[in-house]
C-alpha positions as CSV (number, residue, x, y, z in Angstrom):
1,M,112.4,97.7,90.8
2,G,108.3,97.8,91.8
3,I,106.1,100.4,92.3
4,D,107.0,103.3,94.3
5,P,104.9,102.7,97.6
6,N,105.1,106.6,98.2
7,F,104.3,107.8,94.9
8,E,101.5,109.8,96.3
9,T,104.5,112.2,98.1
10,N,107.0,111.6,95.2
11,R,104.9,112.2,92.1
12,E,102.7,114.7,90.9
13,D,98.8,114.3,90.6
14,V,98.4,115.2,86.7
15,G,94.7,114.6,86.3
16,E,92.4,111.7,85.6
17,E,92.2,109.2,82.6
18,H,89.9,106.1,82.3
19,E,88.2,106.9,85.6
20,V,91.2,106.9,88.0
21,T,93.7,109.4,89.2
22,V,97.1,109.7,87.0
23,W,100.7,110.3,88.9
24,G,103.1,111.7,86.5
25,P,105.3,112.4,85.0
26,T,103.8,111.1,81.7
27,D,105.0,111.2,78.3
28,P,103.1,108.9,76.3
29,P,103.3,106.4,74.9
30,E,106.6,105.6,76.9
31,E,106.0,107.0,80.0
32,L,102.5,106.7,81.6
33,G,102.9,107.0,85.2
34,I,101.0,105.5,87.8
35,R,97.0,104.9,87.9
36,G,95.0,104.9,91.0
37,T,95.3,105.9,94.5
38,H,94.2,103.2,96.9
39,V,94.6,100.4,94.4
40,A,97.8,101.9,92.1
41,V,99.3,100.3,89.2
42,D,102.6,101.3,87.5
43,F,101.9,101.3,83.9
44,D,105.5,102.1,83.1
45,I,106.5,98.5,84.4
46,C,102.9,96.6,84.1
47,L,103.5,93.6,81.8
48,A,99.7,93.1,81.2
49,D,99.9,89.3,82.1
50,G,96.6,89.4,83.4
51,A,97.3,87.5,86.6
52,C,95.6,90.6,88.6
53,L,92.4,90.5,86.5
54,E,92.0,86.7,86.8
55,D,92.7,86.8,90.8
56,C,90.7,89.8,91.9
57,P,87.6,88.6,93.7
58,V,85.7,91.8,93.4
59,D,86.7,92.9,89.7
60,V,88.8,96.1,90.5
61,F,90.8,96.0,87.1
62,D,89.8,96.5,83.5
63,W,92.0,96.5,80.4
64,V,93.1,99.7,78.8
65,D,94.7,100.1,75.5
66,T,98.1,101.8,75.8
67,P,99.4,101.6,72.0
68,G,103.0,102.1,71.7
69,H,104.2,101.3,75.1
70,P,107.3,99.2,75.1
71,E,106.2,96.9,77.8
72,S,102.7,96.1,76.5
73,E,100.0,97.5,74.3
74,R,97.5,97.4,77.2
75,K,97.3,97.8,81.0
76,A,95.5,96.5,83.9
77,N,93.6,99.7,85.0
78,P,92.3,99.9,88.6
79,T,88.6,101.4,87.3
80,D,86.8,100.3,90.2
81,E,89.2,100.4,93.1
82,E,86.5,101.7,95.2
83,Q,85.4,98.1,95.3
84,C,89.1,96.7,96.7
85,I,88.6,94.7,100.0
86,D,92.4,94.9,100.5
87,C,92.7,91.0,99.9
88,M,96.4,91.7,98.4
89,L,95.9,89.0,95.8
90,C,96.9,91.4,92.9
91,V,99.8,92.7,94.8
92,D,100.9,89.1,95.3
93,V,100.2,87.7,91.8
94,C,101.9,90.6,90.2
95,P,105.3,89.3,88.5
96,V,106.7,92.6,88.3
97,D,105.3,94.3,91.5
98,A,103.6,96.9,89.6
99,I,100.7,97.1,91.9
100,D,100.5,98.3,95.3
101,V,97.5,98.4,97.4
102,D,97.3,100.5,100.9
103,P,93.9,100.8,102.8
104,G,95.5,103.6,104.8
105,R,96.6,105.8,101.8
106,E,95.6,109.5,102.0
107,N,92.7,110.1,99.6
108,R,91.3,106.5,99.6
109,V,88.3,106.4,97.4
């Protein structure tokens, strides 16, 4: 199962980390929540294969360390989501559907 496209209403904004909004619940290192708003990455299912970083034409993503997480010890963080041009390449290449981009989402940066 991929990222919840309605996370903004189904989850709580629990603050900010690595320059992006975090949507809980979180309980590190196992449960990290969803990161970002316009460009959102579900850190709990991200496998860190790097396809989104390689294919993004405007460099939205950066690696962040997530030591101890069962899926991977680093994640693709949408640090520069304000640069997103809504091309959806990251959504298309993610093998586990961990990314959602919604140009109409409330609170778009």
